[in-house]
VMD Tcl script that draws the C-alpha trace (Angstrom):
set ca {
  {-14.57 -5.19 -30.80}
  {-12.94 -8.59 -30.42}
  {-9.19 -7.97 -30.26}
  {-8.19 -11.62 -30.09}
  {-7.72 -11.84 -33.87}
  {-5.19 -8.99 -33.73}
  {-3.39 -10.61 -30.80}
  {-3.16 -13.94 -32.63}
  {-1.98 -12.22 -35.82}
  {0.67 -10.30 -33.89}
  {1.92 -13.45 -32.16}
  {2.03 -15.32 -35.47}
  {3.94 -12.55 -37.24}
  {6.34 -12.32 -34.30}
  {7.10 -16.05 -34.46}
  {7.54 -15.91 -38.23}
  {9.93 -12.93 -38.27}
  {13.00 -15.18 -38.87}
  {11.24 -16.48 -42.00}
  {9.45 -13.40 -43.27}
  {12.37 -10.95 -42.94}
  {14.84 -12.87 -45.17}
  {11.91 -13.90 -47.38}
  {10.95 -10.25 -47.90}
  {14.56 -9.40 -48.72}
  {14.84 -12.19 -51.29}
  {11.54 -11.20 -52.93}
  {12.70 -7.56 -53.04}
  {16.01 -8.50 -54.67}
  {14.16 -10.65 -57.21}
  {11.66 -7.88 -58.06}
  {14.41 -5.24 -58.23}
  {13.40 -2.05 -60.01}
  {9.73 -3.05 -59.89}
  {9.55 -2.15 -56.18}
  {11.85 0.90 -56.07}
  {9.04 3.26 -57.19}
  {7.49 2.57 -53.78}
  {10.55 3.94 -51.95}
  {8.56 7.04 -51.03}
  {6.46 4.86 -48.71}
  {9.38 3.99 -46.42}
  {9.40 7.20 -44.28}
  {5.64 6.95 -43.79}
  {5.84 3.28 -42.83}
  {8.55 4.15 -40.31}
  {6.40 6.99 -38.96}
  {3.51 4.58 -38.45}
  {5.76 2.01 -36.76}
  {7.25 4.71 -34.51}
  {3.82 5.96 -33.49}
  {2.74 2.41 -32.66}
  {5.89 1.79 -30.62}
  {5.48 5.05 -28.70}
  {2.04 4.15 -27.36}
  {2.41 3.58 -23.64}
  {5.49 5.81 -23.29}
  {5.39 9.02 -21.26}
  {7.44 12.18 -20.87}
  {8.25 11.02 -17.34}
  {9.98 7.93 -18.77}
  {12.05 10.13 -21.08}
  {12.99 12.23 -18.07}
  {14.24 9.14 -16.23}
  {16.54 8.31 -19.14}
  {18.00 11.83 -19.07}
  {18.54 11.67 -15.29}
  {20.32 8.30 -15.57}
  {22.43 8.80 -18.73}
  {24.93 5.94 -18.39}
  {23.13 3.59 -20.87}
  {23.00 6.46 -23.39}
  {26.72 7.15 -22.93}
  {27.47 3.44 -23.31}
  {25.48 3.36 -26.55}
  {27.55 6.25 -27.94}
  {30.81 4.59 -26.93}
  {29.76 1.46 -28.83}
  {28.44 3.42 -31.82}
  {31.23 5.91 -32.34}
  {34.35 4.52 -30.70}
  {34.21 0.74 -30.45}
  {32.55 -0.07 -33.79}
  {34.45 2.41 -36.04}
  {37.76 1.19 -34.60}
  {36.65 -2.42 -35.03}
  {35.46 -1.91 -38.62}
  {38.64 -0.03 -39.52}
  {40.84 -2.81 -38.09}
  {38.87 -5.60 -39.81}
  {39.04 -3.67 -43.08}
  {42.79 -3.23 -42.82}
  {43.22 -6.90 -41.94}
  {41.58 -8.10 -45.16}
  {41.97 -5.10 -47.50}
  {45.22 -3.35 -46.52}
  {45.92 -2.71 -50.23}
  {42.44 -1.25 -50.88}
  {42.08 1.93 -48.77}
  {38.80 2.96 -50.43}
  {37.17 -0.34 -49.49}
  {38.45 0.11 -45.92}
  {36.91 3.60 -45.92}
  {33.60 2.00 -46.93}
  {33.71 -0.32 -43.92}
  {34.61 2.63 -41.70}
  {31.77 4.78 -43.03}
  {29.27 1.95 -42.57}
  {30.18 1.89 -38.85}
  {30.48 5.66 -38.37}
  {27.00 6.68 -39.55}
  {24.28 7.24 -36.92}
  {22.13 4.49 -35.48}
  {19.26 3.29 -37.64}
  {15.69 4.48 -37.19}
  {14.72 0.82 -37.60}
  {16.26 0.07 -34.21}
  {13.21 1.72 -32.65}
  {10.89 -0.79 -34.31}
  {12.96 -3.81 -33.27}
  {13.28 -2.55 -29.70}
  {9.51 -2.16 -29.64}
  {8.92 -5.69 -30.96}
  {11.45 -7.26 -28.57}
  {10.08 -5.36 -25.55}
  {13.14 -3.21 -25.01}
  {13.30 0.25 -23.44}
  {11.42 2.62 -25.75}
  {12.45 5.92 -24.05}
  {16.09 4.84 -24.11}
  {16.19 3.95 -27.83}
  {14.24 7.11 -28.67}
  {16.79 9.21 -26.76}
  {19.75 7.49 -28.44}
  {18.27 7.96 -31.93}
  {17.45 11.62 -31.35}
  {20.81 12.60 -29.85}
  {22.87 10.48 -32.24}
  {21.15 11.93 -35.31}
  {21.54 15.47 -34.00}
  {25.27 14.92 -33.36}
  {25.95 13.07 -36.63}
  {26.89 16.18 -38.65}
  {29.86 16.55 -36.26}
  {30.61 12.94 -35.32}
  {30.64 11.36 -38.81}
  {32.99 13.90 -40.50}
  {35.27 13.82 -37.44}
  {35.47 10.01 -37.55}
  {36.28 10.02 -41.27}
  {38.89 12.75 -40.77}
  {40.64 10.87 -37.96}
  {40.71 7.45 -39.64}
  {40.60 8.21 -43.36}
  {41.83 11.78 -43.62}
  {38.75 12.68 -45.64}
  {36.60 15.73 -44.95}
  {32.90 15.58 -45.80}
  {30.02 18.00 -45.48}
  {26.82 16.28 -44.37}
  {23.44 17.56 -45.52}
  {22.11 18.45 -42.08}
  {18.67 19.45 -43.34}
  {18.11 16.08 -45.03}
  {19.01 14.19 -41.85}
  {16.86 16.45 -39.70}
  {13.94 16.14 -42.10}
  {14.11 12.34 -41.99}
  {14.46 12.44 -38.20}
  {11.37 14.58 -37.70}
  {9.27 12.65 -40.22}
  {10.13 9.15 -39.02}
  {10.87 9.62 -35.30}
  {10.24 12.98 -33.60}
  {6.70 13.82 -34.75}
  {5.19 10.29 -34.60}
  {6.82 9.53 -31.23}
  {5.53 12.80 -29.75}
  {2.06 11.98 -31.09}
  {2.29 8.52 -29.52}
  {3.36 9.96 -26.17}
  {0.62 12.61 -26.26}
  {-1.91 9.89 -27.10}
  {-0.70 7.94 -24.06}
  {-0.83 11.00 -21.80}
  {-4.45 11.71 -22.70}
  {-5.96 8.21 -22.79}
  {-6.54 5.40 -20.33}
  {-4.28 2.37 -20.03}
  {-7.07 0.22 -21.49}
  {-7.36 2.45 -24.55}
  {-3.59 2.38 -25.04}
  {-3.53 -1.42 -24.78}
  {-6.37 -1.79 -27.28}
  {-4.71 0.60 -29.74}
  {-1.37 -1.20 -29.46}
  {-3.06 -4.58 -29.92}
  {-4.78 -3.48 -33.12}
  {-1.80 -1.62 -34.62}
  {1.05 -4.01 -33.75}
  {0.34 -6.60 -36.52}
  {0.26 -3.84 -39.14}
  {3.53 -2.48 -37.74}
  {5.23 -5.84 -38.36}
  {3.75 -5.99 -41.86}
  {5.17 -2.51 -42.43}
  {8.61 -3.85 -41.50}
  {8.28 -6.64 -44.09}
  {7.39 -4.07 -46.75}
  {10.37 -1.86 -45.82}
  {12.76 -4.83 -46.07}
  {11.23 -5.83 -49.43}
  {11.72 -2.31 -50.84}
  {15.31 -2.17 -49.53}
  {15.94 -5.47 -51.33}
  {14.93 -3.81 -54.56}
  {17.20 -0.83 -53.87}
  {20.29 -3.01 -53.42}
  {19.65 -5.16 -56.53}
  {21.76 -3.04 -58.97}
  {24.84 -3.58 -56.78}
  {24.48 -7.35 -57.12}
  {24.11 -7.53 -60.91}
  {27.85 -8.06 -61.51}
  {28.57 -10.36 -58.59}
  {32.07 -11.88 -58.60}
  {34.37 -13.41 -55.99}
  {35.77 -10.02 -54.94}
  {32.32 -8.49 -54.39}
  {31.19 -11.67 -52.62}
  {34.12 -11.41 -50.20}
  {33.27 -7.77 -49.51}
  {29.67 -8.80 -48.78}
  {30.86 -11.50 -46.38}
  {33.10 -8.97 -44.61}
  {30.14 -6.59 -44.25}
  {28.10 -9.47 -42.83}
  {30.89 -10.25 -40.33}
  {31.24 -6.62 -39.19}
  {27.46 -6.17 -38.93}
  {27.00 -9.37 -36.93}
  {29.87 -8.35 -34.66}
  {28.18 -4.98 -34.06}
  {25.09 -6.62 -32.59}
  {27.15 -9.03 -30.52}
  {29.56 -6.41 -29.14}
  {26.62 -4.15 -28.26}
  {24.90 -7.02 -26.43}
  {28.09 -7.92 -24.55}
  {28.69 -4.28 -23.60}
  {25.29 -4.08 -21.95}
  {25.74 -7.43 -20.22}
  {29.23 -6.46 -18.99}
  {27.77 -3.59 -16.98}
  {24.83 -5.73 -15.77}
  {22.18 -3.51 -17.35}
  {18.55 -4.58 -17.08}
  {17.13 -6.87 -19.74}
  {15.19 -4.15 -21.57}
  {18.28 -1.91 -21.69}
  {20.52 -4.72 -23.01}
  {17.97 -5.38 -25.77}
  {17.89 -1.67 -26.59}
  {21.68 -1.39 -26.65}
  {21.95 -4.46 -28.89}
  {19.77 -2.89 -31.57}
  {20.87 0.74 -31.24}
  {24.52 -0.33 -31.44}
  {24.01 -2.94 -34.15}
  {21.86 -0.98 -36.61}
  {22.81 1.97 -38.80}
  {21.06 4.62 -40.89}
  {22.20 3.06 -44.16}
  {20.16 5.48 -46.25}
  {22.11 8.41 -44.81}
  {25.38 6.49 -45.21}
  {24.59 5.75 -48.84}
  {23.98 9.43 -49.59}
  {27.31 10.38 -47.98}
  {29.17 7.61 -49.83}
  {27.69 8.49 -53.23}
  {28.21 12.24 -52.72}
  {31.83 12.21 -51.60}
  {33.44 8.88 -52.52}
  {33.99 6.57 -55.51}
  {32.12 3.30 -56.03}
  {34.59 1.23 -53.96}
  {33.38 3.07 -50.86}
  {29.69 2.86 -51.74}
  {29.42 -0.95 -51.96}
  {30.31 -1.80 -48.31}
  {27.83 0.83 -47.10}
  {24.91 -0.19 -49.32}
  {25.59 -3.89 -48.69}
  {24.46 -3.35 -45.11}
  {20.88 -3.31 -46.42}
  {21.26 -7.00 -47.26}
  {22.06 -8.07 -43.72}
  {20.84 -5.50 -41.20}
  {17.23 -6.65 -40.86}
  {18.05 -10.35 -41.20}
  {20.64 -10.04 -38.41}
  {18.14 -8.08 -36.32}
  {15.70 -10.97 -36.62}
  {18.41 -13.51 -35.78}
  {19.55 -11.61 -32.69}
  {15.94 -11.15 -31.65}
  {15.64 -14.93 -31.50}
  {18.92 -15.21 -29.58}
  {17.84 -12.56 -27.07}
  {14.48 -14.26 -26.63}
  {16.11 -17.64 -25.97}
  {18.70 -16.16 -23.61}
  {16.20 -14.27 -21.47}
  {13.61 -17.07 -21.46}
  {16.03 -19.57 -19.87}
  {15.53 -18.37 -16.27}
  {11.76 -18.59 -16.71}
  {12.07 -22.24 -17.64}
  {13.83 -22.71 -14.30}
  {10.92 -21.09 -12.54}
  {12.23 -17.71 -11.44}
  {12.38 -15.45 -14.52}
  {9.52 -13.32 -13.32}
  {11.38 -12.53 -10.12}
  {14.61 -11.69 -11.93}
  {13.34 -9.55 -14.77}
  {9.81 -8.55 -13.84}
  {8.93 -8.67 -17.55}
  {6.94 -10.92 -19.81}
  {8.84 -13.36 -22.02}
  {9.91 -12.07 -25.41}
  {8.04 -13.07 -28.55}
}
mol new
graphics top color blue
foreach p $ca { graphics top sphere $p radius 0.5 }
foreach p [lrange $ca 0 end-1] q [lrange $ca 1 end] { graphics top cylinder $p $q radius 0.2 }
display resetview
């Protein structure tokens, strides 16, 4: 089989991510309730993307991450200390007379890292075992970490549906990643490369579909847009953008390798907004829900933007003729 068509399609979709991601979001918002019936597809699309991203990974690589845990610890510091404090302070700066809105900003930063971070790390050639480890541990710890964060900052006790989180985790991450690793353990490098080449374009298309469906989900919250809601949306955008940047800078500060900095940028910048939305709706009034759900508007668009920034940053040494020696990796696409 000629795989060149898949390679060209994958390269084209990779270059067009900054256009297709916001375009998918806009189309989803425009279609609104017409796409929400397809919400059931999202876990399966994530499972497919996770399986594709896991091809080429091995249990030995996961073992190396466990034996050298500093990047994982740094990710948790960013996720559950730096960002909640930052979001709480920004919220108080602009909304000191609206404690429920501040709680919404806090909750949006306290929820576990997003499953989507795996897909972006895969597409930007980050460290797959590292992001997989962060997602697994962070999701497992979330029933303790999220209520504790809310209790410390907001004085609000919540009871998280552990089974729902675990079910999503196993469907979208654990099972497909184990299947991908087992596939890699039992096949040749050539077979793995061919499989990844064929599946990667469809994985990117899956991401576009997920963003489109999320656009439809967030549409009801935008129907009564006024200046107050617009300012809340802009604050969410600012906090979300800062999350990616602070995560990137944290990795760079400790001189982590390129693939680990990429991984930290996405694992620290993205959140499981679906889980956050369930918590917000279950335990808080509407003022708390909006800042959490609004993250769906910006998370994937910012991921695309930072992907371009990371690609430009790490391609600069190559233009000077010594990137291969410094990173030992191919340029990002």
